[in-house]
Structure formats: C-alpha cells, structure tokens
N, C-alpha and C positions, 0 to 999 in steps of 0.2 A: 806336328812342327810343320810341314810342307802347307798345312790347309792355314795353319795360322798365319805364317809368312806371306802367302799369298791373300789372304783375308786381311791382313794389317796395311798390307801395299794397297789394296784396292779402297780401304777407307779412308786412307790418305788424300787419295785422289778424289773421292767420293765428298768427302766434307771439304776440303778446299775450294773446290769447285765451287762448293755454295755457301762459302764464307763462313761456315761453323766451325769455332776455334774455342778453345777453353778460356774463359776469363779468369784473370790472377786478382787475388786481394791486394788494394793498395794501401798506403800508409792512413788512411782515414779509418780503416778496418783492421788495422793492427796486423796486415797481412806481411807476407814477404815481398816487401816491395823492391827488392833485388833480384825478384823473377819476372818484373813486369817485361822484360824480353820476351818472356816466352808466351805471353798472352796472342791466342791468336791460333796456336797449335791446335792441328785437330785432335779431337779426344773423343771419348767412347770406344776407343781400339779395343776394352774389353769385351765387346762384340764377337770380335776375331776369336779371342781365346775361348769364350765358352763354345762357340760354335765348333770350333776346332777339336776341342776336349770331347765333347759329346759325339761328333762323327768317330773321332780315334775311338773311343769307348764301344761306341755301336758297331761299328767296323769289326772292332776284334771279335764280335760275336757271331760272325759267319763262320767261323772255324768249329769244329766239333770239340766239344769237352769245355766250354765256356758258356754256360746256362745264365741266363738273367735272373740278378738275385734282388729280392724284395728289397733289402736294405739300399743297394747301389738304386734301385730305381726310387726310392723315398729319398736318397740323398739328392739324386738330380732334379726332383721336384723342388726341394728345398734350393738349391743352388740356381735353378731359374727362377725362383721366387724371388729371391734377395737380389740376384741380377738385375730383375724387372724395376724392383725399388729403384736401385741404382741407375738405372736408366733414366727412368721419370725424373730423377732429381737432375741428372747430367741433362737432360733435355730442356729443363726448367730453367738452369743455370745459363746455357747457351741464349735460350729464348730472351733472358731478361738482361742476358750481358753482365752477370754478376754471380759472383763464385758461391752465392747463397741462395739455394733454390727455397721455394714454401716450403721443404722438408728439413731445412735447417736444424729448426729446434725441435720438430716433430719425428722427423728421421729415426733418432735413437729409440723413441718410444715404440713407434712402430717397429723395427727392425727385433726389438725385443719380444713384440707379441709374437711377430710370427716366427722367431727364434724357438720361443715355446709350444707353438703350435707344430714345429717341426718335430722337436724333440717327443712331443705327446703322440705324434703319428708314429714315430719311429719304435718307442717302448710298446705301443697297443698292438701294431701290426707284424711285428717281425721278434725273431728271437735274440735281440741283442742283448747283452749281458747288463744287469743293473749293479755291477760292481764297480765302484768306483776303482782304477786301476793303475798302475803305473807302466809295468810291461806285459801284464798278461791279468786275466780275470782273478787269478787268485793271488795277487800280490797287489795290495795289501789284504785282500779279500774282505773289503769293506762293502758288504751287499747292502742297499737301501730299498726303502720302499718305491713304489713306482711314482708315486708324486714327488718324493725327494730327488730320484733320480730325473723327473721331468726340470725341475728347478735347476739343478746343478747343469745337465747337458744344455737345457735353453741358455743359461749365462754363458756356459762355454761358447756355444754358436754365437750369441751376440757378441760375446768380448773378442773373439776372433776376428770375425769380418770387421768391426768397427777399428781393431789394431791394425789390421792389413790396411784399412783405409787410411788410418793417420800415417801410415809408412809410407804410402804414397804419395810422397812430393818432393823427390828428386828422381830424375832421368834413371830408370831400371834399376832403383832401389827395391820396390815391393815386389817388381817379378822377378827380379833375381833371386832375391832370398825366399820366394817362396816355391821357385824352380826345387832348389835345394829341400824344402820341405817335403815337397812331393816326392822326389826322389827316395828321401828317406823312407816315406810310408810304402814306395813301389818294393822296397828292400824287406821292410817289414811285413808286409802282405805273401810275398813269396814265402818267407822263413814260415811265416802260418802255414802255408798252403802244404808246405812239407810235412809240417807236423801237427796236421790238423786231425787226423786219424791214426789208426795202427795200434802197435803196441806202447807205445810212449807218445799219445796225444796231449800235447803240451799245451795248442791253443785249439781244443775241441770248440769251445764256446764261441769260436769267429765264426760268423755262418758265411760262407763262400769267400774264403780269403782272395782266392783267383779274381773276382769280380771287382774286389776292392783295389787291387794291385794294380788291374787293368786301369781302374778309374784314377789312379794316382799317376801312373806312368801318362796317360791320355794329359791330364793336366801339366806334367812335367813338360811333354813335349810341346804343349800350346804356349807356354810360358818362354820356351827357348825361340820359336819361331816370332813372338812378339818382340823379344828383346832386341832382335836384329836393327828394328826401326825404333824402341822405345829406347836403346842406349844412348849416353850423352854424347852429342847433341840431339835430344827426343825429335823425332818426326811427326809422332802421336803419344799421346797420352792414354790409359788405360780406362780412366774416368772411374766414378761410383760403381757402374756396372761392373768392371772388372774386379775392382777391390774387394767388393762385397762377396761376389761369385768366389774367388780365391780364398778369401778368408772362412767362408761356410763349408767349403770342400775339403779345407783342413782338419776343422773342426769336427766334421762328420765321419772324416777317417781315422782320427785320434778315437771317437765314440764307438765306431764299430770294429776297430781294430784292438778294443780293449787296453789303448794305450794314453790314456785321459791326460793324466798327470804329466806324462813324458811330452806334451805337447807344448807345455811351459818353455821346455828346451827346444824342441823343433823349432818353434815361434819364438825363439830368444831375443831376435831382434825386433819385433813386433810386441814384445813384452816390454821391452827397453824403451821404445818409441810411444806407445800408450802410456806408459808409467811414468814418463817425462812431464806428458801433459795433466796428468793428474797430481803430479809432485807441484809443477808449476801453479796450477790452479789453487791448490793448498796454501801454499805459501802467501800467494797473493791475497787470498780472503783472510788468512791468519794475520796477516800485517796491514788488514784496513784498507787492502786495492794501493797499497804503495810500494811495495817490493817483489821483485821476481828472483827465482832463483838464477836462471836461464836467460840470456839473452832473448831469446824464442824461442816457443815450443811448438811442434817436437824437436827433439834434441838435435835431429841433422841441422835444423836451420840455425841452432845455438854455434856449433862448429864452423858453418859457412860464415856466420857473422865475426866469430872468433881469427877469420882469415883463412881458413882451408879452402882449397878451390872445390868446387862442387863434385867432380871426379875423385878428389883425393876423398872425401866423405861417402860416395858410392862405393869405392872399392873397399875401404877399411871397414864399413859396414857390413858387406858381404863376406869380409873374412871374420869379421864377428858371428856372422850368420852361420859360416861354416865351421866355425869352431864349435858353435851350439848344436849345430845337426851332428856333428861328428860325435860330440860328448853323450848325445841322445842315444846315437846308433850304438856307441861303446857300451853304454849301461843295459840297452836293448840286449844284445849280442853277449854279453857279460852272463846276464840272468838265463838266455837261452843254453848257454855252452853249461852252465852251472847244471840245468834241468836236464839237460841230455846225459851229462857225465854221471848226474845221479840216477 
C-alpha cells in the first residue's frame, strides 16, 4: 500500500511535467462528453499498482515458511503480459491524443489469445485442478479434459480482464471494487491454507494457498494505496495497464483457488458493467441500429445521465460490489462450515 501510494504520487508529478494525460472520447465518438473536463488527467497509474503488488508479494517471501509456488509465478507472468498490452495501448492513446489506440479493435482478440496461452501454461506446468468448481474442487465435481479446461479458463481470464477495463470509467470505481475482491481471495486462501492437509483436507487440491493468499493481499494493498489519489476527483487514472492487470489477477486467483464460478459473485459489479455493454449492443443491433436500452453504456454512464452525481454512482456501485463479495464469502464459509461439521 505504501509503495502504491508513493508510486502513484510520483507518476502524477512525472506525467504532468511531461504533459501526458488521458484523452476523453467526445460527442463525435459517442463518448461520455460530460467527462471532457477530465481530459489531460495523468494516466497509466496502474503501473504503480502492479509494481507495488509485485514488491509486496516478493518481499513477503523473505520470511521462512513461504516458498515460491509455480502457480503464483505463472500468474505473475500472465499479469505482467496483460499489463504490458494495456501499457502499449495507453501509450498509443496518449501519443495520438485519442482514446482509441491501434489495439482498439484488435486488443480483444490479442488478449483472448494471450488468455488461452496463460491457461494452457498453467494446466500443463502445475497441479491446478481441472475441475470446474464453486467453492472447492469437489463441488460440483465437474472434471473436464485439459483442452476444455484451457478454453474455460482462458475465457474466464479474458472476460474478467475486459470486464474490469469496462468498469474503469468513474473515479475509483474499478480500484475500489477490485480491492474488495482481492480481500475476499485473501480470506479464501487463508482458509484453504488451514485446511489443506491433515485429517480433514478439504482443500488439498489447492497448490500452496499461502502464496496465493499473499498475492491477493498484495493486490488489495496496492489498490488501497492507489485509491488515495484515484478517489473522486481523481488526480490519476489507472489506464488499461492497471485494469487488465487487476482483471487477470482476479481470474487467476479464482482458477488456482478452485472458486471459478464464485468469481461471478466476487466480481458481480464487473459482470453488471460488462453485461450492460453486451445488452446495449444486442438491443441496438436487433432494432436495426435505432434503439438503445440505456442512455449510455457501461451502465454507470446511464445513471450519470439520469442525474446521479458521479460520487453517488461510485458509492452506490461500491455498495453493490460489497454485497456481492459478502454474498460470495457467505457461500464459501457456509460450505466450509458444512464440510468441517461433516
């Protein structure tokens, strides 16, 4: 958190002194023109989060009893690769002074291919469970071949990274909701650690849950430090480099902690945001490009145009995210209690 706080402040000064700021889509691009006043705000603040989370995770290994796990290492490679794609797109946007880089239409395909590659590496090189699960590997005990798991896991990584990217449209919304998700995975990883072996190994298929819990905690701290300057009115934006990194990290934690389907609840606000874009596009195309369900998508812009102040939208969406995360943890702990009691 401290590294993220200091790093974010440094990036604000660094980018401002060089005139590097976020371009905003205007009316001609059907963008949120009510956000035009934010144009020029320093961006690529996700760099501070990624570096801070990596250092936090790395330094934690200086103590005895915390070995490096292959799953966490592969997760970090995946996070850094996706963050690099986001960084390149951010740089191109700033360079061209337009909010659509050269990856605008190609980025989705590129991140999809990378997501499948990360999933394939994970399943071929580690003992990750190939069971599609909710709260543990034996529930609902749907074991699939490796190639089906790669398709499933790759789609999860791609969808979550892009959903966080879509959510990142209001000051602090994506970072605040992601922080709650990472805290949930920290708790899940800790419980899996305590019941990973012994007489009643409920989570024996989770490989080194302590390392995964530390990874989640490091990202939670990084989000907290970044929020100090990203809270409305934001002094820096995370950019695609931060959004793609956070989404990839959340998806990989769900995959490695055997809580894949639970991710739908943990990232409930992101599902709502990305879903609103999909529904908006479906209605628009079905109506012959004449009608739209929302005033603007993602749905946070709809409520802004309906008259809600930006801070009201952010806080209410944080509350929704909190309810989703609390519900996910309730399901996890309820199943955990049942297994212990049984």
